[in-house]
N, C-alpha and C positions, 0 to 999 in steps of 0.2 A: 658522466662521472659526477659532475657538480650537482645535477638534478637528483641523483641517487643519494648524495651526501645530505642535501637539504631534506629529503624525505626521511632519512634516518634521524636527523636532528629533530625534525618535527615529531616523529614517533616517540623519541626519548622524552622530549619536552611534554608531550601529552601524558605519558606515563607518570612523570614527576608531578605534573599538575593534578592528575587524578589522585595520586597518593597524598598530596598536600590537602586537597579538598576533603579526603576521607578522614584526615586527622582533625580538621577544623569542624567539618560537618559530618558527624557519624551517620552511618546508614540507618535511617528510621523509616518505618512505614508511613507513607503519605496519608493514610487513612486514620490510623489509631496511634501512631507515634512509637509503636513497638520497635525496639532495636533489632537489627540483623538482616532486614530486607526492605526494599523500597515499597513493595506491596506484600504484606503478610498473607498467609493462606486464607485467613478469615475474611479480610477485606477484599481479596481477589474474588472470592466466591460471591461477594455482594454486587459485583459489577454485572449489569444487565446487558444482554445483547440488544441491538436495535430491534424493536418488536416487529417491524414490517419494513420491507424494502420498497423503494418506489423509483419512478422515473425521475432522474435528477433535474430534468428541465421543467416538467409540468407538475411534478409532485404527486402524480396519480399512483396509488399503491399497486404493486404487483409482486410476483413471487421472488424475483431474483435481481431487481434493480436494473432491469433492461430499459432502454429508452423506448417509449411508445412509438409506433410507426410514424406518426406525423413529426415527432420530435427527432427521431433518428436521422431524418433528412439533413439536419444541420449539424450532426455530430459524426466524427470518425470513430469515436469510442462506442462500443456496443452497450456498455452499462457499467455500473459500479456496485461492487459488493461492500456494504458498509457494516462494519462489525458492531459499533456502539455509537452512542450519542455524546457529542462534545459537552453537552449540558450536564452530563453526569460528572459530579465534582472530582471523583478520583481519576476519571479519564482526562479531564482538562489539566489537572495538576500533573499527572504523569507525562502528558505530551509536552507541556510547558517546561517541565524539569528536564526532559530528554533534549529538547531543542535549544532552550535558552539558558539552562543551568548546566548543560553538558554532562548530564547523568546518563552516560551511555548504557549503564547496566539495566536501565528501564526497558531497553529494547527486548530483553529476555521476557519480561512480564507481558509487554504489549504484543509481542509476536505469539506468545502462548495463547493469548486471548484470540488473536486472529486465527490460529490453528484450530482452536475449539470451535470457532464459528464456521470455518471451512468444513470441519468434520461433520457438522450438522447438515450442511448442504450435500456432502458426499453420501451421507446415509440416505437422503432422499433419492439420490441417483442409484444407490444399491437396491432400493425398493423397486424403482422403475425399470432398471435394466433387464431383469428376468422377464418382466411382462412384455417388454419390447421383443424379446426373442420369440415368445409364443404368439404374440400378436392377437391375443384373445380379448383383452379388455379395452373398451373405448375410453374409460377413465384414465387408464395408464397411458394411452396414446395422447390424450389431451394434456396430461402432465408433461410428458416427454416433449411435446411440441413446443412448450414454453421453456424447457430447460436448456440452458446454454450448452453448446458443444464443449465449452471450456470446463464444465462440470461433468458432463457425461463421459468425456474422454480426458479426465483430469491428468492422467499420467503422461500425456503427450504435450503438456503445456511448457512454455518457456517462461521463467520468472525474470522480470526486468525491474529494477528499482528506478524511480524517477531521479535523475541526476541533479546534483547541485552545481552551481557555477564554481570555478576554481577559487574565486575570492571568498565565497561563503564557506566552501569546504576548508580553506585555510583558517578561517575565523572560528569555525565550530570544531574542527579537528576530525570530524567524521560526518558521513551522510547517514542520517537516521533512517532514511528509506532503504539504504543498502544494508544496514544492520538488520532491519526487519525482514527484508527479502532473503537475506542469507539464511536466517533461521527457518523461515517458511520453506524455502527450497530444500534445505537439509532434512527437515522433518519428513517431507514427502518423497525425498529422493528425486527431485526435479532438477532439470538443468537451469543454472543461473547464469545470466549474462549481465554483469555490472560494469562493463567496459565500453561497449559499442554504442549505446545511446548516450550522447554527450551534449551537455549544455554549453553552447558557445557564446552566449551573451549573459552578462550580469545586469539584471534590472532591479527595480524597486521590489521589495517583498510583496507578494500577492496579498498578504493579510491586510496591508494598508490601503488597498484599492477597492473601489466599488466594482460591480459586475462588468460594466462596459469597459472600464480601464484595465481590468484583469485580462480581458481578451486581447486588447491591444498590446499590453505590457509583455505578454508571454509569446506573442507571435514571432515565428522564425527563430526561436531560442534554441532549438534542438536539431541535431543531425544524427543519422545512423551511420556508423563507420564500419559495420560488419558486412558480411555477404548477404545475398538475397535470402529472405526468410521463408520462401517457398510455402506459403499458406500456413505457417506455424501459428497456432493460437498462443496468445501472450497474456499473462497476468502482470499488470503494472502495479507495483507496490508503492504506497506512500503513507504518510502518517495521517494526514487530514485532507478531506475534500470539501470545498465550499461550493463554488460554481461548476467545478469540473474543467475549468479552462486549461490548467496545466496538464492534467491527464489527457484531455482531448488533443492538445497540441502534440503531445508525445505519440498518441495513437495515430494522428495524421501522418507523422513522419514514418512510423513503423509500417503502416499500411502502404505508404508510397514505396516502401522497400520490401513488399511482398508478404506482409503478415496477414493471417486469416482474421479470426475474431481477436479483438483487444478489449480486455476488461480491466477495470480498476479494482484493487482490493486495498481498503484503507482501514485504519483503526477507528476513525470517527468522522462524522459529518459536522463541520464547523458552522 
């Protein structure tokens, strides 16, 4: 009873806080300053997708962001789909505003960008799938061989957001990864599980650490509290990937609990 009361108080407090922010800081486009939206239609169209995916470990370019065979040995994660580049000014402004200025409305724009990016990959799958059925073209076979099952069988995926610690969730008032994941799942009619992957330790923010310390900092921070995943393919949603340490630690836990392929889908590479 007390826990539910606290949750309700926090929810009301967040609504009042957002209303107060809106009065003092009116909604203006982060690009051009036009009032009415955080990213106006014109500025949104200027955002470029990441031109080429690559292995997150060795940076060798490939079609879908999968880890190269030698690199895959050290990762539980199968790969990462990266929508855009953090170096793009509008992307970095949007992500910082979402995470550190608590502008939760930006999750709508950033998830829309992710959805458009996924649509591009799904179009490739639609081109390849009929060719697989006929089995006639070697070129089609070669493309399909490299295409993740996560994309070929997209409707079977489970969407899981990277969880926050309770302390950081209380501070921010929302989990930006969960907001993004909810919109992606809703758009495609996919199953969303935002409850069973849980962060049990609060550590230093990964952004403040180098690669070696990121790996150590995130170790054993997550648990899966749901039932066995029975080879279900999973798309892990987060806002930013840098070294992939957080996504990989989540993937390790998910695969230990029966997951099939586990892929990251993020707004940007930091």
